[in-house]
N, C-alpha and C positions, 0 to 999 in steps of 0.2 A: 390560513393554511400554514401548516408546519413546514419548516425548512428540512432539508435532508438530515442535517445534523441533529435537529430536534427529534426527528423520527428515530434516528439511531439511539439517542439518549433514552427515549421512552422504551425502546426494545431492550436495551441493556439493563435498564432499571427493572422492567417487568420480569425479565428472566435472570436477573442478578449475574450478568456476564461481565467479566473484565476484558479489557482490550488494550492492545499495544500496536504501534505502527513502525514500519521501516520504510522511509521514503527516500527516493533518489530524485527522479525527474520532477516530482511535485515539491521537493524542497521544504517540507514541513507544512504544506498547505492543508493536508488532511487534519493534522494535529491542530492547526490554527482554527479550522472550521469547528472542530469538536469543542475547543475551549471557549467558543462563543456561547455555549450553553451552560447556564448556572447549574451546578450540581454534578457536572460530568466527571469531576475529579474522583468521585466514588467508584467509577467504572473504568475510566481511561487512565491506565497506570503509567505508561511510558511511551514516548515517541522519539524515534531516532531519525536523524537526517544522515543517511549513509550515502553521501554523494559520490565518493570515490570507491574504487574497488577495495582499496586497503581499509577504508572505513567499514565496509560491509563485512569484511573478514575480521577485523579487530574488534569492532563494537558489538556485533551480534553473532559472530561465529559462522558466517557463510563459508562454505567449502570453496577454497580457491580453485580446486579442480573443476567445480561446476562452472565457475566464471571462465576459466581457461578453455574448457571443452565446448561450452555452448554459447559463450559470449555474455557480457554483462546485461545486454538487452535481450532476454530470452525467457521463455516460459519456465525453464528449469531454474534460472536464477531467481525469478519472482517467487517460485514455489519454495526454494531454499531460504530465501529471505523471510517469507511468511512463517515457516516452521521455526527458523532460528530465532526470530524476534519473540515469538510466543514462548519459546523455551527460555530465552534470556530473561524476559520480563516475568515469566511465570503466569501468563494470562490464559484465559479460556479461548480467546479469539485474537486474531491479528490481521492486519492488512499490510501489503507491501506493494510498492510501485517502482518499476524501473523502465526507462524509456529514453527517447530522443525528443526533447521539447523544441529544438531548433533555435534559431533559424538555420544553423549549421549543424554538421555532425551526422547527417543522414547519408545513407548509401543506397544503391539499387535494391539490395536485399533487406535493408532496414531504413526505410525513408523517415524523414522528419515527421513526427506525429505518432510514430510507433511506440506503443506503451503496452507493457505486460503488468497485470494486476493480479496479486495473489491474495487469497483469503483463507486463513486457517481457522477452523472451528472444531473443537473437541476431537482432534486427531485426524481430521480430513482437510485436504487442501483443494481448493478450486482456483484455477487460473483462467484469466481471460486475456485475449490479444485484441488490441484496438489500433486503428490508425485514425487519430483525431486530426482535424484540420484547423487552420487559423494561425494566429500568432503564437509565439512562445507561451504567453499568458493564457490564451485560449486552450491550448493543449494541456497545460497544467491544471486549469480549472475543470476541464472536461474529465481528466483522469481522476482528480480528487473526488468529484461528485460521483463518478461511476464506481469508484472504490467503495464509497459509503453505500451506494445502492447494492453492490455485490455483497457487502457485509449483511445487509438486511435479508437478502435472498438466501445466503448461506445459513443464517440463523433460523430462518423460517422454513427451511427444507427438511 
């Protein structure tokens, strides 16, 4: 049985799609999963760990007003990250993740485990909101896997 990253590789290869990532809460985990697959370098172009707000703005061009208006952990920021990283990297598709992995940092409105995932593909952005449970690592793994599943769904739609 193929891993999720192998499934992504096969789809990118079949359709000749380039990919970039902008990760905050997952801290490069999506990129790490992808580079487990031999040959992925033909399609996975760039991965950014934009952990701080300033990194999101400086490295991939996220609009500071989006972060200031909606918060860094928001649908709007995930969407802006996905569009910005695809533009910065010049790729057909991109994934973004922003969230609160825990164990601290959560609030009543944004509890630990809250994650927004963005997927950009050929001019369209889809975002998802999740509240994952478990340890910090559990949240990060769940978010990274779901991001790759979302990418497959976006490309196949």
